[in-house]
C-alpha positions as CSV (number, residue, x, y, z in Angstrom):
1,M,-4.8,-2.5,10.7
2,K,-2.6,-4.9,8.9
3,T,-3.6,-7.7,6.5
4,N,-2.4,-11.2,5.9
5,N,-4.8,-11.6,3.1
6,K,-3.5,-14.3,0.7
7,S,-4.0,-12.2,-2.5
8,F,-2.3,-9.3,-0.9
9,S,0.6,-11.5,0.1
10,N,1.0,-12.8,-3.5
11,I,1.3,-9.2,-4.8
12,A,3.5,-8.2,-2.0
13,V,6.1,-10.7,-3.0
14,L,6.3,-9.0,-6.4
15,L,6.3,-5.4,-5.2
16,L,8.0,-5.5,-1.8
17,A,11.2,-7.3,-2.8
18,T,14.0,-6.1,-0.5
19,L,16.1,-3.1,-1.5
20,L,19.1,-4.8,0.2
21,I,21.0,-5.9,-2.9
22,G,24.2,-6.2,-1.0
23,L,26.3,-3.2,0.1
24,S,28.8,-3.6,2.9
25,P,27.9,-1.9,6.2
26,L,28.4,1.8,6.4
27,T,30.6,3.6,8.9
28,A,29.1,6.5,10.8
29,A,31.2,9.0,8.9
30,A,29.8,7.8,5.6
31,E,26.1,8.1,6.6
32,D,25.7,11.7,5.8
33,A,27.2,11.4,2.4
34,A,25.1,8.2,1.7
35,L,21.9,10.1,2.4
36,E,22.4,12.8,-0.2
37,L,19.9,12.0,-2.9
38,P,21.6,12.1,-6.4
39,K,20.2,14.5,-9.0
40,Q,17.1,12.9,-10.4
41,E,17.3,12.6,-14.2
42,P,15.9,10.1,-16.6
43,T,19.3,8.6,-17.3
44,A,21.1,5.4,-16.5
45,E,23.8,7.2,-14.6
46,S,21.3,9.0,-12.4
47,L,19.5,5.7,-11.7
48,E,22.6,3.8,-10.8
49,A,23.6,6.5,-8.3
50,T,20.1,6.5,-6.9
51,V,20.1,2.7,-6.4
52,L,23.3,3.1,-4.3
53,Y,21.6,5.8,-2.3
54,W,18.7,3.5,-1.5
55,E,21.0,0.7,-0.5
56,K,23.2,2.8,1.7
57,G,20.3,4.6,3.3
58,S,18.7,1.3,4.3
59,T,21.3,0.5,6.9
60,V,21.9,3.8,8.7
61,D,21.3,3.7,12.5
62,D,18.5,6.2,12.6
63,A,15.2,4.4,12.1
64,D,13.3,7.4,10.7
65,A,16.1,8.1,8.2
66,R,16.0,4.4,7.1
67,A,12.3,4.6,6.6
68,A,12.5,7.9,4.7
69,V,15.0,6.6,2.2
70,A,13.0,3.4,1.7
71,L,9.8,5.2,1.1
72,S,11.5,7.6,-1.3
73,S,12.1,4.5,-3.5
74,M,8.5,3.4,-3.6
75,P,5.6,4.5,-5.8
76,S,2.9,6.7,-4.2
77,E,-0.7,7.6,-4.8
78,E,0.3,10.4,-7.2
79,D,2.5,7.9,-9.1
80,A,-0.5,5.6,-9.5
81,K,-2.4,8.3,-11.2
82,A,0.4,9.0,-13.6
83,L,1.3,5.4,-14.3
84,F,-2.1,3.7,-14.5
85,P,-4.9,6.2,-15.0
86,E,-7.6,3.6,-15.6
87,H,-6.7,1.6,-12.5
88,A,-5.3,4.5,-10.3
89,G,-7.6,4.0,-7.3
90,K,-6.6,0.3,-6.8
91,F,-2.9,0.9,-7.4
92,A,-3.0,3.9,-5.1
93,M,-4.3,1.7,-2.2
94,L,-1.9,-1.1,-3.1
95,F,1.0,1.3,-3.0
96,E,-0.1,2.7,0.3
97,L,-0.2,-0.8,1.8
98,M,3.2,-1.5,0.5
99,R,4.6,1.8,1.9
100,E,3.1,0.9,5.3
101,R,4.8,-2.5,5.4
102,M,8.1,-1.1,4.3
103,E,8.0,1.7,6.9
104,D,7.2,-0.9,9.6
105,R,10.1,-3.1,8.4
106,M,12.6,-0.3,8.3
107,K,11.7,0.9,11.8
108,S,11.5,-2.5,13.4
109,V,14.4,-4.4,12.0
110,P,17.7,-3.6,13.9
111,P,20.2,-1.8,11.7
112,R,22.9,-4.3,12.7
113,M,20.8,-7.1,11.3
114,L,20.5,-5.3,8.0
115,Q,24.2,-4.5,8.0
116,R,25.0,-8.2,8.7
117,M,22.8,-9.3,5.9
118,Q,24.6,-6.9,3.5
119,K,28.0,-8.0,4.8
120,E,27.2,-11.6,4.2
121,A,25.9,-10.8,0.6
122,G,29.2,-9.0,-0.1
123,E,30.0,-5.5,-1.3
124,I,28.4,-4.2,-4.5
125,V,31.0,-4.1,-7.2
126,S,28.8,-3.0,-10.1
127,V,25.3,-1.5,-10.8
128,E,24.2,-1.4,-14.4
129,A,21.0,0.2,-15.7
130,S,19.5,-0.3,-19.2
131,D,16.4,0.9,-21.0
132,V,14.0,-2.1,-21.3
133,R,12.6,-0.7,-24.6
134,D,16.1,-1.3,-26.0
135,D,17.1,-4.5,-24.2
136,D,14.0,-6.3,-23.1
137,A,11.0,-4.9,-25.0
138,K,9.3,-8.3,-25.5
139,R,9.3,-9.2,-21.8
140,F,7.7,-5.8,-20.9
141,E,5.5,-5.5,-24.0
142,K,2.1,-5.8,-22.3
143,V,2.8,-3.5,-19.3
144,L,4.4,-0.9,-21.6
145,K,1.1,-0.5,-23.4
146,M,-0.5,0.4,-20.0
147,V,1.7,3.3,-19.1
148,P,2.6,6.6,-20.9
149,Q,4.7,5.8,-23.9
150,D,7.4,8.3,-22.9
151,L,7.8,6.8,-19.4
152,P,11.4,5.8,-18.8
153,V,11.5,2.2,-17.7
154,Y,14.9,0.7,-16.8
155,R,16.2,-2.7,-15.6
156,V,18.9,-2.5,-12.9
157,V,21.3,-5.4,-12.4
158,S,23.8,-5.4,-9.5
159,R,26.6,-7.7,-8.7
160,T,28.4,-8.2,-5.4
161,S,31.8,-9.3,-4.3
162,G,30.3,-12.5,-2.9
163,G,29.2,-13.6,-6.3
164,G,25.6,-12.7,-5.8
165,G,23.4,-9.9,-7.0
166,G,20.0,-9.0,-8.1
167,S,17.8,-7.3,-10.7
168,S,14.8,-5.1,-10.6
169,S,12.7,-2.6,-12.5
170,C,12.8,1.2,-11.9
171,L,10.6,3.9,-13.4
172,F,11.2,7.6,-13.7
173,V,7.8,9.1,-12.7
174,N,6.9,12.6,-11.3
175,G,10.5,13.7,-11.5
176,R,12.1,10.9,-9.6
177,W,13.2,7.3,-9.8
178,V,11.0,4.6,-8.1
179,H,11.7,0.9,-7.5
180,F,9.0,-1.4,-8.9
181,Q,9.9,-5.0,-8.5
182,G,7.7,-7.2,-10.8
183,F,6.7,-4.3,-13.0
184,E,6.5,-6.6,-16.0
185,S,3.8,-8.7,-14.1
186,V,1.4,-5.8,-13.7
187,P,-1.1,-7.1,-16.3
188,G,-1.4,-10.3,-14.4
189,M,-1.9,-8.4,-11.1
190,L,-5.1,-6.8,-12.3
191,A,-7.3,-9.8,-11.6
192,K,-5.8,-10.1,-8.1
193,L,-6.4,-6.4,-7.5
194,D,-10.1,-6.8,-8.5
195,E,-10.3,-9.6,-5.9
196,M,-8.6,-7.5,-3.3
197,F,-10.6,-4.3,-3.8
198,D,-14.0,-5.9,-4.5
199,L,-16.3,-3.3,-6.0
200,A,-19.3,-5.0,-4.3
201,A,-17.9,-4.0,-0.9
202,Y,-18.0,-0.4,-1.9
203,E,-21.6,-0.8,-3.3
204,A,-22.6,-2.5,0.0
205,V,-21.6,0.6,2.0
206,G,-24.0,2.6,-0.2
207,K,-26.9,0.2,0.4
208,M,-26.2,0.2,4.2
209,H,-26.0,4.0,4.3
210,A,-29.4,4.3,2.4
211,V,-31.1,2.1,5.0
212,L,-29.6,4.0,8.0
213,Q,-30.6,7.3,6.5
214,I,-34.2,6.5,6.8
215,E,-33.6,4.9,10.3
216,E,-34.8,1.4,9.3
217,F,-32.7,-0.2,11.9
218,R,-34.6,-3.5,12.1
219,E,-34.2,-3.9,8.3
220,F,-30.5,-3.1,8.6
221,Y,-30.1,-5.8,11.3
222,R,-31.9,-8.4,9.2
223,D,-30.4,-7.7,5.8
224,H,-27.0,-6.0,6.5
225,C,-25.6,-7.4,9.7
226,H,-23.2,-10.3,9.6
227,S,-23.9,-13.4,11.8
228,F,-21.0,-12.2,13.9
229,V,-23.1,-9.2,15.0
230,K,-26.2,-11.2,15.4
231,G,-24.3,-13.5,17.7
232,Q,-23.6,-10.5,20.0
233,V,-27.0,-8.8,20.1
234,D,-30.5,-9.7,19.0
235,E,-32.7,-7.5,16.9
236,D,-34.2,-5.6,19.9
237,E,-30.8,-5.0,21.5
238,F,-29.5,-3.8,18.2
239,L,-32.3,-1.3,17.9
240,K,-31.5,0.1,21.4
241,V,-27.9,0.5,20.4
242,M,-28.8,2.3,17.2
243,E,-31.1,4.7,19.1
244,S,-28.2,5.5,21.5
245,E,-25.2,7.8,21.1
246,K,-23.2,4.9,19.9
247,G,-25.8,4.3,17.1
248,K,-25.4,7.9,16.0
249,Q,-21.6,7.4,15.7
250,V,-22.3,4.3,13.5
251,V,-24.6,6.3,11.3
252,E,-22.0,9.0,11.0
253,L,-19.3,6.5,10.2
254,L,-21.3,4.9,7.4
255,A,-22.2,8.4,6.0
256,S,-18.6,9.5,6.1
257,V,-17.3,6.4,4.3
258,Q,-20.0,6.6,1.7
259,S,-19.2,10.3,1.1
260,A,-15.5,9.6,0.7
261,I,-16.3,6.8,-1.8
262,A,-18.7,9.0,-3.8
263,E,-16.1,11.8,-3.9
264,N,-13.4,9.3,-5.0
265,A,-11.3,10.6,-2.1
266,G,-7.6,9.8,-1.9
267,V,-5.9,7.4,0.5
268,D,-5.1,10.3,2.8
269,V,-8.9,10.5,3.5
270,L,-10.1,6.9,3.1
271,M,-8.0,3.7,3.0
272,A,-9.7,0.6,1.8
273,R,-8.1,-2.7,2.1
274,P,-8.6,-6.5,2.4
275,G,-9.3,-7.5,6.0
276,V,-7.3,-9.8,8.3
277,G,-9.4,-12.8,7.5
278,E,-10.4,-14.3,4.2
279,G,-13.6,-12.7,2.9
280,E,-13.2,-9.5,4.9
281,F,-12.8,-5.9,3.9
282,S,-12.1,-2.7,5.9
283,F,-12.6,1.0,5.3
284,E,-10.5,3.4,7.5
285,L,-11.3,7.1,7.7
286,R,-8.0,8.7,8.1
287,S,-9.5,12.1,8.2
288,A,-11.6,11.1,11.3
289,K,-8.4,9.9,13.0
290,E,-6.7,13.2,12.4
291,Q,-9.7,15.1,13.5
292,A,-10.0,13.1,16.7
293,A,-6.4,13.7,17.5
294,A,-6.9,17.4,17.0
295,D,-10.1,17.9,19.1
296,G,-9.7,15.1,21.6
297,V,-13.1,13.5,20.8
298,R,-13.0,9.8,20.0
299,R,-14.7,9.0,16.7
300,L,-15.4,5.7,14.9
301,K,-13.0,5.5,12.0
302,I,-12.9,1.8,10.9
303,L,-15.7,0.0,9.2
304,N,-15.2,-3.8,8.8
305,L,-17.3,-5.9,6.4
306,A,-17.3,-9.6,5.9
307,K,-18.9,-11.8,3.2
308,E,-21.7,-14.1,4.1
309,D,-23.6,-16.1,1.5
310,G,-21.8,-14.0,-1.2
311,V,-23.0,-10.7,0.3
312,W,-20.9,-8.1,2.1
313,K,-22.3,-7.3,5.5
314,L,-21.4,-5.3,8.6
315,K,-19.1,-7.2,10.9
316,D,-17.9,-4.6,13.3
317,F,-16.4,-1.1,13.7
318,D,-13.9,0.8,15.8
């Protein structure tokens, strides 16, 4: 499921800025060399070479190779834990959403279009990296207090033959360089993250699960079903559904989501995200998806909630 949630889009503008700073298109003979990741070290020279690797890899003909290079430049769940221990869960989910969007982009946009964009921008004539603690400490002051004090944080500036260029932040975390556009704006993102990953939605799952555990299906219908559900079935029809095999699957879905939340499972098990519409939220059990693929049995894996009168309620499932 993808989201066009307004808050998500605002943060996406900061974090998902294009990696296409402006290299000229590659020849086929140059592709293999371009995809050799430079030695990863916390130095300006290593970063400058890595930026060129990211740029060149973004226009190769093979879609999977393009995506792999792009994803290698982006922070992951493990990076969220290292960078922002107090907010790791929310940043892990945000990073995963960003990675999904980048992978889709790299696999869907024709390489010739990417190459044309780079050709129009001009060939990169210089890439310069500098430690922000030395050159721009004031601008990064707040965010530097949030991350480990020994974390290498650099600003990269590139210039092209067409007179253009770009700049971005890069961090050396978990033994490699990652691209983090808008890093200095992280403190201001926290409020948006709180809105995106509303704690009340998680708490609502626990309340729903508690009612289903004791099979109070009528109470669940009255108190925890969104008007969207009530527009589809009345209370008696809902009771019949919950007493059927489908109902057992719904109970299992709520129990599995609640268990993953209680265990603070990673995004490989449970992905939580804002829904497609305003005031919607989704939980996706990725472990259920993998299990279904393995044994051939279809399982419910997505729980969709929606706010009604300020309360998160069940909207639908899949």
